[in-house]
C-alpha positions, -999 to +999 in steps of 0.1 A: -650-185+233-645-155+209-667-125+207-677-118+171-652-089+167-624-110+181-632-139+159-633-116+129-600-101+138-585-136+143-595-147+109-585-114+092-551-115+108-545-151+096-556-140+061-532-111+062-503-134+073-512-157+044-511-128+020-477-116+033-463-151+030-477-155-005-461-122-016-428-133-001-428-165-020-437-147-052-409-122-046-381-147-037-392-176-059-409-158-088-409-189-111-422-212-085-457-228-087-468-223-051-492-252-055-463-276-061-440-264-033-436-285-001-446-260+026-449-267+064-469-245+087-449-249+119-469-237+149-501-239+129-525-236+158-561-240+145-550-232+110-558-195+105-529-192+081-531-228+068-567-225+058-565-197+032-532-212+019-549-246+015-580-233-001-560-214-027-531-237-033-537-271-017-508-263+006-493-264+033-481-299+027-480-304+065-491-285+097-475-291+131-483-278+165-477-287+202-514-284+210-532-317+206-566-300+204-555-278+176-542-308+156-574-328+163-594-298+150-573-295+118-574-332+112-612-329+111-615-296+090-583-297+069-571-333+067-553-327+034-528-305+052-515-335+071-518-321+106-493-337+130-486-332+167-450-322+175-431-322+207-409-296+222-379-318+214-365-327+180-369-345+157-401-336+138-418-365+121-404-355+086-373-365+067-345-339+065-349-316+036-386-322+032-396-286+030 
């Protein structure tokens, strides 16, 4: 599926996105304990951003995507991130104000 260089780049880009999000949370919520925030990874795909987040903080609280295969994969490798299949039409399977 991926050549090694593309796979490496895919993972590195996900890690960089995670680091950018982590820095933004620290900047805009400096007193927040990231490990206690309710975070959703909307459009999570196979979890290239969710995985570093989860391994460091036990977050995101949920991951959603339109791709059933991506959600099946995440349910297998990162079940604690509560992967859920979403549809193109609202609502998502979460209560208002959950995140």
